[in-house]
C-alpha positions, 0 to 999 in steps of 0.5 A: 193837759193843755194850759192856756198861756197869755202874755202878762206885763209885770216886774220880776223881783229875784233875790237869793231867797226868792223870785217873784213876779208882780202883775197887776198889783199881785205878787206871784211866786215865779216858777222858771223851771225851763231857765227862760230867765237864765241869760237875764239873770246871768247878765244882771249878776254880772253886774254885781245886782243881788237884787234884780228888779226888772219890767218884763212881759212874760208868757206863761200861765198861772196856778193857784194854791187850790189847783196845786192840791192846796199846796202853796208855792216857793220854799215855804209854801208862802205864795198862794199863786205861782206864774209859769214861764213859758217864754219872754214876750217880745213888746212890739 
């Protein structure tokens, strides 16, 4: 399954409960199974930031609830869209 990835400029919002990505005024569940954002998160946590909010460009793909066998995303399935992070884009 070759998935088309693209660059998205948005804002990551990470708390202990949830991780979201706000892109074009839509809120997505942030799926970072590859751990792309680990370094950023650890650096922010060192500054005692429990709630991280950061503007960032992510490369990845979007999956909708429909594409996910009608299952929502997140611990309670409350998100109907998710972004799957593949890398951080370099803003030129």
